[in-house]
Every structure is written in structure tokens, then in C-alpha cells.
N, CA, C and O atoms as a Tinker XYZ file with bonds, in Angstrom:
   420  protein
     1  N     21.815000   21.216000  -49.576000    73     2
     2  CA    22.196000   21.311000  -48.228000    64     1     3
     3  C     21.085000   21.909000  -47.510000    63     2     4     5
     4  O     20.578000   22.911000  -48.012000    81     3
     5  N     20.560000   21.396000  -46.265000    73     3     6
     6  CA    19.214000   22.271000  -45.537000    64     5     7
     7  C     19.591000   23.412000  -44.659000    63     6     8     9
     8  O     20.565000   23.444000  -43.907000    81     7
     9  N     18.649000   24.401000  -44.854000    73     7    10
    10  CA    18.940000   25.502000  -44.430000    64     9    11
    11  C     19.088000   25.610000  -43.040000    63    10    12    13
    12  O     18.010000   25.441000  -42.470000    81    11
    13  N     20.087000   25.843000  -42.239000    73    11    14
    14  CA    20.249000   26.346000  -41.060000    64    13    15
    15  C     19.615000   27.369000  -40.232000    63    14    16    17
    16  O     19.975000   28.531000  -40.421000    81    15
    17  N     18.651000   27.104000  -39.267000    73    15    18
    18  CA    17.765000   27.930000  -38.876000    64    17    19
    19  C     18.188000   28.498000  -37.421000    63    18    20    21
    20  O     18.291000   27.672000  -36.514000    81    19
    21  N     18.408000   29.687000  -37.183000    73    19    22
    22  CA    19.006000   30.250000  -36.110000    64    21    23
    23  C     18.313000   31.702000  -35.876000    63    22    24    25
    24  O     18.196000   32.507000  -36.800000    81    23
    25  N     17.874000   31.955000  -34.580000    73    23    26
    26  CA    17.646000   33.278000  -34.049000    64    25    27
    27  C     18.398000   33.954000  -32.902000    63    26    28    29
    28  O     18.617000   33.555000  -31.758000    81    27
    29  N     18.774000   35.232000  -33.600000    73    27    30
    30  CA    19.755000   35.732000  -32.629000    64    29    31
    31  C     18.829000   36.546000  -31.496000    63    30    32    33
    32  O     18.153000   37.532000  -31.789000    81    31
    33  N     18.898000   36.065000  -30.374000    73    31    34
    34  CA    18.097000   36.608000  -29.134000    64    33    35
    35  C     18.604000   37.863000  -28.465000    63    34    36    37
    36  O     17.759000   38.586000  -27.937000    81    35
    37  N     19.726000   38.174000  -28.424000    73    35    38
    38  CA    20.460000   39.113000  -27.931000    64    37    39
    39  C     21.693000   39.382000  -28.665000    63    38    40    41
    40  O     22.218000   38.345000  -29.070000    81    39
    41  N     22.287000   40.406000  -28.948000    73    39    42
    42  CA    23.563000   40.638000  -29.360000    64    41    43
    43  C     24.180000   41.590000  -28.377000    63    42    44    45
    44  O     23.948000   42.796000  -28.294000    81    43
    45  N     25.133000   40.757000  -27.523000    73    43    46
    46  CA    26.047000   41.500000  -26.461000    64    45    47
    47  C     27.346000   42.621000  -26.877000    63    46    48    49
    48  O     27.626000   43.615000  -26.207000    81    47
    49  N     27.882000   42.290000  -27.851000    73    47    50
    50  CA    28.940000   43.045000  -28.283000    64    49    51
    51  C     29.793000   42.632000  -29.634000    63    50    52    53
    52  O     29.908000   41.449000  -29.952000    81    51
    53  N     30.299000   43.555000  -30.298000    73    51    54
    54  CA    31.319000   43.146000  -31.039000    64    53    55
    55  C     32.801000   43.278000  -30.640000    63    54    56    57
    56  O     33.208000   44.208000  -29.943000    81    55
    57  N     33.645000   42.218000  -31.158000    73    55    58
    58  CA    35.030000   42.158000  -30.778000    64    57    59
    59  C     35.826000   42.884000  -31.526000    63    58    60    61
    60  O     36.664000   43.659000  -31.064000    81    59
    61  N     35.559000   42.626000  -33.106000    73    59    62
    62  CA    36.577000   43.271000  -33.839000    64    61    63
    63  C     35.643000   43.265000  -35.176000    63    62    64    65
    64  O     34.545000   42.716000  -35.091000    81    63
    65  N     36.046000   43.861000  -36.414000    73    63    66
    66  CA    35.386000   44.176000  -37.661000    64    65    67
    67  C     36.469000   43.975000  -38.456000    63    66    68    69
    68  O     37.522000   44.529000  -38.141000    81    67
    69  N     36.404000   43.131000  -39.651000    73    67    70
    70  CA    37.293000   42.697000  -40.519000    64    69    71
    71  C     36.904000   43.770000  -41.473000    63    70    72    73
    72  O     35.885000   44.453000  -41.376000    81    71
    73  N     37.976000   43.872000  -42.576000    73    71    74
    74  CA    37.941000   44.952000  -43.779000    64    73    75
    75  C     37.018000   44.615000  -44.501000    63    74    76    77
    76  O     36.569000   45.557000  -45.153000    81    75
    77  N     36.400000   43.392000  -44.712000    73    75    78
    78  CA    35.328000   43.383000  -45.475000    64    77    79
    79  C     33.843000   43.568000  -44.660000    63    78    80    81
    80  O     32.801000   43.299000  -45.259000    81    79
    81  N     33.826000   43.986000  -43.436000    73    79    82
    82  CA    32.626000   44.147000  -42.551000    64    81    83
    83  C     32.330000   43.236000  -41.612000    63    82    84    85
    84  O     31.661000   43.425000  -40.596000    81    83
    85  N     32.937000   42.057000  -42.039000    73    83    86
    86  CA    32.339000   40.832000  -41.185000    64    85    87
    87  C     32.669000   41.193000  -39.565000    63    86    88    89
    88  O     33.733000   41.774000  -39.349000    81    87
    89  N     31.910000   40.912000  -38.574000    73    87    90
    90  CA    32.104000   41.308000  -37.141000    64    89    91
    91  C     32.230000   40.159000  -36.439000    63    90    92    93
    92  O     31.332000   39.327000  -36.568000    81    91
    93  N     33.313000   39.883000  -35.592000    73    91    94
    94  CA    33.317000   38.739000  -34.494000    64    93    95
    95  C     32.259000   39.294000  -33.226000    63    94    96    97
    96  O     32.593000   40.225000  -32.493000    81    95
    97  N     31.142000   38.687000  -33.109000    73    95    98
    98  CA    30.361000   39.092000  -32.209000    64    97    99
    99  C     29.961000   37.885000  -31.069000    63    98   100   101
   100  O     29.851000   36.690000  -31.345000    81    99
   101  N     29.806000   38.384000  -29.957000    73    99   102
   102  CA    29.332000   37.589000  -28.798000    64   101   103
   103  C     27.629000   38.100000  -28.815000    63   102   104   105
   104  O     27.100000   39.203000  -28.676000    81   103
   105  N     27.062000   36.645000  -29.068000    73   103   106
   106  CA    25.520000   36.806000  -28.923000    64   105   107
   107  C     24.803000   35.696000  -28.252000    63   106   108   109
   108  O     25.429000   34.679000  -27.954000    81   107
   109  N     23.523000   35.811000  -27.987000    73   107   110
   110  CA    22.890000   34.707000  -27.352000    64   109   111
   111  C     22.040000   34.286000  -28.540000    63   110   112   113
   112  O     21.131000   34.978000  -28.997000    81   111
   113  N     22.428000   33.032000  -29.028000    73   111   114
   114  CA    21.632000   32.304000  -30.303000    64   113   115
   115  C     20.803000   31.065000  -29.995000    63   114   116   117
   116  O     21.115000   30.212000  -29.164000    81   115
   117  N     19.867000   31.061000  -30.648000    73   115   118
   118  CA    18.937000   29.583000  -30.548000    64   117   119
   119  C     19.157000   29.109000  -31.998000    63   118   120   121
   120  O     18.748000   29.692000  -33.002000    81   119
   121  N     19.849000   27.989000  -31.958000    73   119   122
   122  CA    20.094000   27.068000  -33.261000    64   121   123
   123  C     19.086000   25.984000  -33.372000    63   122   124   125
   124  O     19.068000   25.001000  -32.632000    81   123
   125  N     18.081000   26.262000  -34.530000    73   123   126
   126  CA    16.848000   25.190000  -34.253000    64   125   127
   127  C     15.850000   25.486000  -33.469000    63   126   128   129
   128  O     15.247000   26.550000  -33.328000    81   127
   129  N     15.683000   24.214000  -32.842000    73   127   130
   130  CA    14.855000   23.789000  -31.780000    64   129   131
   131  C     15.667000   23.725000  -30.494000    63   130   132   133
   132  O     15.106000   23.318000  -29.477000    81   131
   133  N     17.028000   24.119000  -30.459000    73   131   134
   134  CA    18.082000   23.731000  -29.473000    64   133   135
   135  C     17.742000   25.035000  -28.290000    63   134   136   137
   136  O     17.053000   26.003000  -28.615000    81   135
   137  N     18.250000   24.903000  -27.101000    73   135   138
   138  CA    18.193000   25.588000  -25.924000    64   137   139
   139  C     19.219000   26.569000  -26.396000    63   138   140   141
   140  O     20.290000   26.187000  -26.868000    81   139
   141  N     18.891000   27.864000  -26.270000    73   139   142
   142  CA    19.761000   29.161000  -26.665000    64   141   143
   143  C     21.037000   29.014000  -26.093000    63   142   144   145
   144  O     21.075000   28.635000  -24.922000    81   143
   145  N     21.984000   29.217000  -26.628000    73   143   146
   146  CA    23.649000   29.418000  -25.946000    64   145   147
   147  C     24.297000   30.577000  -26.069000    63   146   148   149
   148  O     23.936000   31.242000  -27.040000    81   147
   149  N     25.091000   31.011000  -25.440000    73   147   150
   150  CA    26.277000   32.017000  -26.049000    64   149   151
   151  C     26.843000   31.604000  -27.078000    63   150   152   153
   152  O     27.114000   30.413000  -27.235000    81   151
   153  N     27.142000   32.633000  -28.043000    73   151   154
   154  CA    27.624000   32.352000  -29.487000    64   153   155
   155  C     28.806000   33.219000  -29.885000    63   154   156   157
   156  O     28.524000   34.392000  -30.130000    81   155
   157  N     30.143000   32.838000  -30.000000    73   155   158
   158  CA    31.197000   33.751000  -30.414000    64   157   159
   159  C     31.408000   33.480000  -31.854000    63   158   160   161
   160  O     31.788000   32.341000  -32.123000    81   159
   161  N     31.243000   34.258000  -32.769000    73   159   162
   162  CA    31.887000   33.710000  -34.271000    64   161   163
   163  C     31.633000   35.247000  -35.329000    63   162   164   165
   164  O     31.155000   36.341000  -35.026000    81   163
   165  N     32.033000   34.869000  -36.271000    73   163   166
   166  CA    32.064000   35.922000  -37.382000    64   165   167
   167  C     30.925000   36.203000  -38.047000    63   166   168   169
   168  O     30.463000   35.309000  -38.755000    81   167
   169  N     30.454000   37.074000  -37.994000    73   167   170
   170  CA    28.764000   37.424000  -38.840000    64   169   171
   171  C     29.106000   38.291000  -40.141000    63   170   172   173
   172  O     29.912000   39.216000  -40.039000    81   171
   173  N     28.572000   38.031000  -41.208000    73   171   174
   174  CA    28.324000   39.214000  -42.191000    64   173   175
   175  C     27.595000   40.411000  -41.630000    63   174   176   177
   176  O     26.881000   40.463000  -40.629000    81   175
   177  N     27.915000   41.337000  -42.460000    73   175   178
   178  CA    27.138000   42.859000  -41.934000    64   177   179
   179  C     25.682000   42.735000  -41.809000    63   178   180   181
   180  O     25.188000   43.418000  -40.912000    81   179
   181  N     24.870000   42.000000  -42.525000    73   179   182
   182  CA    23.459000   42.079000  -42.596000    64   181   183
   183  C     23.095000   40.819000  -41.574000    63   182   184   185
   184  O     21.908000   40.508000  -41.471000    81   183
   185  N     24.172000   40.038000  -40.761000    73   183   186
   186  CA    23.879000   39.006000  -39.843000    64   185   187
   187  C     22.927000   37.670000  -40.451000    63   186   188   189
   188  O     22.273000   36.873000  -39.778000    81   187
   189  N     23.117000   37.728000  -42.245000    73   187   190
   190  CA    22.441000   36.553000  -42.861000    64   189   191
   191  C     23.355000   35.477000  -43.133000    63   190   192   193
   192  O     22.859000   34.457000  -43.612000    81   191
   193  N     24.838000   35.510000  -42.879000    73   191   194
   194  CA    25.778000   34.525000  -43.101000    64   193   195
   195  C     26.774000   34.678000  -42.136000    63   194   196   197
   196  O     27.261000   35.762000  -41.817000    81   195
   197  N     27.185000   33.205000  -41.506000    73   195   198
   198  CA    28.031000   33.089000  -40.195000    64   197   199
   199  C     29.478000   32.398000  -40.826000    63   198   200   201
   200  O     29.627000   31.835000  -41.910000    81   199
   201  N     30.377000   32.625000  -39.859000    73   199   202
   202  CA    31.458000   31.804000  -39.947000    64   201   203
   203  C     31.857000   30.788000  -39.016000    63   202   204   205
   204  O     31.110000   30.527000  -38.073000    81   203
   205  N     32.854000   30.235000  -39.153000    73   203   206
   206  CA    32.878000   29.432000  -37.726000    64   205   207
   207  C     33.104000   30.092000  -36.637000    63   206   208   209
   208  O     33.695000   31.169000  -36.544000    81   207
   209  N     32.585000   29.385000  -35.701000    73   207   210
   210  CA    32.488000   29.828000  -34.190000    64   209   211
   211  C     32.405000   28.714000  -33.161000    63   210   212   213
   212  O     32.697000   27.542000  -33.399000    81   211
   213  N     31.894000   29.283000  -31.759000    73   211   214
   214  CA    31.670000   28.066000  -30.595000    64   213   215
   215  C     30.539000   28.659000  -29.980000    63   214   216   217
   216  O     30.361000   29.877000  -29.938000    81   215
   217  N     29.848000   27.892000  -29.550000    73   215   218
   218  CA    28.690000   28.088000  -28.758000    64   217   219
   219  C     29.081000   27.597000  -27.006000    63   218   220   221
   220  O     29.808000   26.651000  -26.703000    81   219
   221  N     28.571000   28.271000  -26.304000    73   219   222
   222  CA    29.005000   28.332000  -24.956000    64   221   223
   223  C     27.692000   28.004000  -23.939000    63   222   224   225
   224  O     26.594000   28.370000  -24.357000    81   223
   225  N     27.731000   27.577000  -23.107000    73   223   226
   226  CA    26.524000   27.216000  -22.046000    64   225   227
   227  C     26.766000   28.294000  -21.188000    63   226   228   229
   228  O     27.842000   28.889000  -21.252000    81   227
   229  N     25.711000   28.685000  -20.224000    73   227   230
   230  CA    26.046000   29.740000  -19.154000    64   229   231
   231  C     27.345000   29.478000  -18.254000    63   230   232   233
   232  O     28.229000   30.283000  -17.963000    81   231
   233  N     27.186000   27.794000  -17.805000    73   231   234
   234  CA    28.564000   27.268000  -16.997000    64   233   235
   235  C     29.798000   27.621000  -17.713000    63   234   236   237
   236  O     30.828000   28.004000  -17.159000    81   235
   237  N     29.627000   27.463000  -19.021000    73   235   238
   238  CA    31.080000   27.628000  -19.728000    64   237   239
   239  C     31.616000   29.036000  -19.805000    63   238   240   241
   240  O     32.800000   29.370000  -19.755000    81   239
   241  N     30.495000   29.853000  -19.941000    73   239   242
   242  CA    30.775000   31.231000  -19.814000    64   241   243
   243  C     31.342000   31.794000  -18.638000    63   242   244   245
   244  O     32.175000   32.697000  -18.573000    81   243
   245  N     30.755000   31.111000  -17.643000    73   243   246
   246  CA    31.504000   31.740000  -16.130000    64   245   247
   247  C     32.652000   30.932000  -16.043000    63   246   248   249
   248  O     33.648000   31.508000  -15.605000    81   247
   249  N     32.767000   29.796000  -16.334000    73   247   250
   250  CA    34.295000   29.427000  -16.413000    64   249   251
   251  C     35.438000   30.065000  -17.205000    63   250   252   253
   252  O     36.620000   30.131000  -16.867000    81   251
   253  N     34.802000   30.574000  -18.444000    73   251   254
   254  CA    35.703000   31.245000  -19.221000    64   253   255
   255  C     36.084000   32.739000  -18.596000    63   254   256   257
   256  O     37.174000   33.270000  -18.810000    81   255
   257  N     35.182000   33.257000  -17.908000    73   255   258
   258  CA    35.552000   34.443000  -17.264000    64   257   259
   259  C     36.324000   34.647000  -16.251000    63   258   260   261
   260  O     36.948000   35.658000  -15.929000    81   259
   261  N     36.210000   33.108000  -15.518000    73   259   262
   262  CA    37.248000   33.139000  -14.376000    64   261   263
   263  C     38.845000   32.920000  -14.817000    63   262   264   265
   264  O     39.815000   33.370000  -14.206000    81   263
   265  N     38.871000   32.054000  -16.124000    73   263   266
   266  CA    40.173000   31.968000  -16.655000    64   265   267
   267  C     40.679000   33.315000  -17.014000    63   266   268   269
   268  O     41.740000   33.768000  -16.586000    81   267
   269  N     39.770000   34.013000  -17.919000    73   267   270
   270  CA    40.252000   35.171000  -18.446000    64   269   271
   271  C     40.509000   36.174000  -17.249000    63   270   272   273
   272  O     41.579000   36.770000  -17.367000    81   271
   273  N     39.976000   36.408000  -16.435000    73   271   274
   274  CA    40.124000   37.151000  -15.121000    64   273   275
   275  C     41.614000   36.925000  -14.304000    63   274   276   277
   276  O     42.249000   37.790000  -13.702000    81   275
   277  N     41.961000   35.490000  -14.479000    73   275   278
   278  CA    43.214000   35.036000  -14.094000    64   277   279
   279  C     44.503000   35.598000  -14.964000    63   278   280   281
   280  O     45.564000   36.067000  -14.553000    81   279
   281  N     44.099000   35.414000  -16.122000    73   279   282
   282  CA    45.191000   36.003000  -17.346000    64   281   283
   283  C     45.270000   37.145000  -17.163000    63   282   284   285
   284  O     46.424000   37.570000  -17.112000    81   283
   285  N     44.301000   38.016000  -17.007000    73   283   286
   286  CA    44.518000   39.478000  -17.011000    64   285   287
   287  C     45.110000   40.133000  -16.170000    63   286   288   289
   288  O     45.681000   41.215000  -16.301000    81   287
   289  N     44.935000   39.213000  -14.895000    73   287   290
   290  CA    45.434000   39.427000  -13.866000    64   289   291
   291  C     46.993000   39.355000  -13.529000    63   290   292   293
   292  O     47.664000   40.106000  -12.821000    81   291
   293  N     47.401000   38.103000  -14.328000    73   291   294
   294  CA    48.858000   37.801000  -14.441000    64   293   295
   295  C     49.433000   38.923000  -15.060000    63   294   296   297
   296  O     50.499000   39.303000  -14.576000    81   295
   297  N     48.931000   39.599000  -16.109000    73   295   298
   298  CA    49.515000   40.727000  -16.962000    64   297   299
   299  C     50.312000   41.769000  -15.834000    63   298   300   301
   300  O     51.485000   42.118000  -15.968000    81   299
   301  N     49.588000   42.104000  -14.916000    73   299   302
   302  CA    49.689000   42.857000  -13.837000    64   301   303
   303  C     50.409000   42.350000  -12.892000    63   302   304   305
   304  O     50.490000   43.190000  -11.996000    81   303
   305  N     51.098000   41.196000  -12.575000    73   303   306
   306  CA    51.556000   40.520000  -11.155000    64   305   307
   307  C     53.006000   41.146000  -11.298000    63   306   308   309
   308  O     53.591000   41.251000  -12.376000    81   307
   309  N     53.474000   41.520000  -10.158000    73   307   310
   310  CA    54.661000   42.037000   -9.670000    64   309   311
   311  C     56.039000   41.186000  -10.230000    63   310   312   313
   312  O     55.982000   39.959000  -10.154000    81   311
   313  N     57.076000   41.715000  -10.700000    73   311   314
   314  CA    58.303000   40.809000  -10.767000    64   313   315
   315  C     59.099000   40.766000   -9.457000    63   314   316   317
   316  O     59.484000   41.725000   -8.790000    81   315
   317  N     59.292000   39.259000   -9.193000    73   315   318
   318  CA    60.226000   39.186000   -8.071000    64   317   319
   319  C     61.543000   38.820000   -8.608000    63   318   320   321
   320  O     61.770000   37.931000   -9.429000    81   319
   321  N     62.666000   39.877000   -7.859000    73   319   322
   322  CA    63.797000   39.703000   -8.331000    64   321   323
   323  C     64.344000   38.492000   -7.737000    63   322   324   325
   324  O     63.876000   38.161000   -6.648000    81   323
   325  N     65.426000   37.634000   -8.362000    73   323   326
   326  CA    66.055000   36.692000   -7.685000    64   325   327
   327  C     67.445000   36.985000   -7.383000    63   326   328   329
   328  O     68.116000   37.616000   -8.200000    81   327
   329  N     67.859000   36.650000   -6.461000    73   327   330
   330  CA    69.357000   36.956000   -5.923000    64   329   331
   331  C     69.982000   35.782000   -5.500000    63   330   332   333
   332  O     69.364000   34.828000   -5.027000    81   331
   333  N     71.674000   35.840000   -5.718000    73   331   334
   334  CA    72.170000   34.619000   -5.498000    64   333   335
   335  C     72.375000   34.399000   -4.176000    63   334   336   337
   336  O     72.499000   33.249000   -3.756000    81   335
   337  N     72.433000   35.426000   -3.402000    73   335   338
   338  CA    72.464000   34.856000   -1.894000    64   337   339
   339  C     71.360000   34.284000   -1.224000    63   338   340   341
   340  O     71.359000   34.046000   -0.016000    81   339
   341  N     70.392000   34.053000   -2.014000    73   339   342
   342  CA    69.042000   33.591000   -1.440000    64   341   343
   343  C     69.207000   32.057000   -0.910000    63   342   344   345
   344  O     69.710000   31.225000   -1.665000    81   343
   345  N     68.807000   31.723000    0.302000    73   343   346
   346  CA    68.897000   30.310000    0.649000    64   345   347
   347  C     68.070000   29.187000   -0.183000    63   346   348   349
   348  O     68.280000   27.979000   -0.288000    81   347
   349  N     67.103000   29.972000   -0.709000    73   347   350
   350  CA    65.860000   28.795000   -1.230000    64   349   351
   351  C     65.564000   29.390000   -2.729000    63   350   352   353
   352  O     64.545000   30.031000   -2.985000    81   351
   353  N     66.577000   29.097000   -3.675000    73   351   354
   354  CA    66.066000   29.997000   -4.902000    64   353   355
   355  C     64.866000   28.963000   -5.622000    63   354   356   357
   356  O     64.654000   29.233000   -6.804000    81   355
   357  N     64.314000   28.179000   -5.231000    73   355   358
   358  CA    63.375000   27.409000   -5.974000    64   357   359
   359  C     62.018000   28.226000   -5.482000    63   358   360   361
   360  O     61.076000   28.420000   -6.250000    81   359
   361  N     62.037000   28.686000   -4.083000    73   359   362
   362  CA    60.911000   29.532000   -3.696000    64   361   363
   363  C     60.543000   30.595000   -4.377000    63   362   364   365
   364  O     59.384000   30.703000   -4.778000    81   363
   365  N     61.467000   31.522000   -4.602000    73   363   366
   366  CA    61.569000   32.706000   -5.448000    64   365   367
   367  C     61.304000   32.432000   -6.985000    63   366   368   369
   368  O     61.958000   31.682000   -7.711000    81   367
   369  N     60.080000   33.288000   -7.364000    73   367   370
   370  CA    59.886000   32.876000   -9.042000    64   369   371
   371  C     59.376000   34.139000   -9.578000    63   370   372   373
   372  O     58.940000   34.951000   -8.763000    81   371
   373  N     59.364000   34.419000  -10.775000    73   371   374
   374  CA    58.877000   35.280000  -11.516000    64   373   375
   375  C     57.501000   35.166000  -11.967000    63   374   376   377
   376  O     57.173000   34.457000  -12.918000    81   375
   377  N     56.644000   35.914000  -11.232000    73   375   378
   378  CA    55.246000   35.731000  -11.341000    64   377   379
   379  C     54.701000   36.214000  -12.420000    63   378   380   381
   380  O     53.551000   35.827000  -12.629000    81   379
   381  N     55.308000   37.173000  -13.420000    73   379   382
   382  CA    54.762000   37.659000  -14.369000    64   381   383
   383  C     54.742000   36.566000  -15.655000    63   382   384   385
   384  O     55.710000   35.817000  -15.789000    81   383
   385  N     53.893000   36.515000  -16.359000    73   383   386
   386  CA    53.562000   35.454000  -17.375000    64   385   387
   387  C     54.844000   35.798000  -18.518000    63   386   388   389
   388  O     55.357000   36.870000  -18.840000    81   387
   389  N     55.102000   34.388000  -18.961000    73   387   390
   390  CA    56.021000   34.543000  -20.117000    64   389   391
   391  C     55.393000   35.171000  -21.321000    63   390   392   393
   392  O     56.212000   35.817000  -21.974000    81   391
   393  N     54.250000   35.170000  -21.776000    73   391   394
   394  CA    53.608000   35.445000  -22.906000    64   393   395
   395  C     53.522000   36.932000  -22.975000    63   394   396   397
   396  O     53.865000   37.352000  -24.080000    81   395
   397  N     53.171000   37.847000  -22.134000    73   395   398
   398  CA    52.862000   39.330000  -22.014000    64   397   399
   399  C     51.813000   39.561000  -22.905000    63   398   400   401
   400  O     51.166000   38.645000  -23.414000    81   399
   401  N     51.587000   40.925000  -23.147000    73   399   402
   402  CA    50.489000   41.163000  -24.041000    64   401   403
   403  C     50.778000   40.987000  -25.662000    63   402   404   405
   404  O     51.837000   41.268000  -26.223000    81   403
   405  N     49.642000   40.480000  -26.246000    73   403   406
   406  CA    50.182000   40.096000  -27.831000    64   405   407
   407  C     50.159000   41.379000  -28.513000    63   406   408   409
   408  O     50.695000   41.266000  -29.615000    81   407
   409  N     49.708000   42.652000  -28.261000    73   407   410
   410  CA    50.040000   43.877000  -29.011000    64   409   411
   411  C     51.300000   44.402000  -28.765000    63   410   412   413
   412  O     51.699000   45.375000  -29.404000    81   411
   413  N     52.158000   43.716000  -27.668000    73   411   414
   414  CA    53.264000   44.304000  -27.342000    64   413   415
   415  C     54.315000   43.454000  -28.007000    63   414   416   417
   416  O     55.478000   43.821000  -27.845000    81   415
   417  N     54.085000   42.345000  -28.750000    73   415   418
   418  CA    55.042000   41.481000  -29.083000    64   417   419
   419  C     55.411000   41.661000  -30.532000    63   418   420
   420  O     56.282000   40.955000  -31.040000    81   419
């Protein structure tokens, strides 16, 4: 198998670390001769080995930011009470997400 060439141009941060020391990192990586991209994947402690991950263009990172902003804002949305004597029950909704915070489930 051919050796995969990559260059980590910038490390933005670590999201988590496993018991074995592998870290889920967000980096800016150039894979081979391709244009550098944002890269989210697991890396060995010395960054010599990598696990499965995904690469994102600048536009995709911006779109992800927008989606995550909406998701996190929904966590704090007010809950609207629905009353039986309301004329239009379809207009009243529970604005809080059904999924909640994962660490509270």
C-alpha cells in the first residue's frame, strides 16, 4: 500500500481524548498535493497515524457553524404551554427540541 502523505498546517483544537491517548482533533491539513482543508478525525498521540474522519472546505465549515448555532440555540428555546381553550392549537408549538442535551439523556 502506498504511503499517504499529509501535512498538518495548523492544529485548532482537541474535542476529546480516548483512554488509549488518541485525540479527536480539528486541524487544517494538506493531503498529498491537494488543496488544504479543515479536517476532523482521530489521531494517534504522535500524529503519525490517523483514524477515519472527514474533510471540510471553508464553505462547509461556515455551513456547519450555522447549523450548530441553530442546534445550540434550540436547547435554550422557551417552552410554550398549550391550553385547551385556545382557538388555534396548530399555531401553538413546543419550541424546545425533542432530543435535548446528550449528556442529560
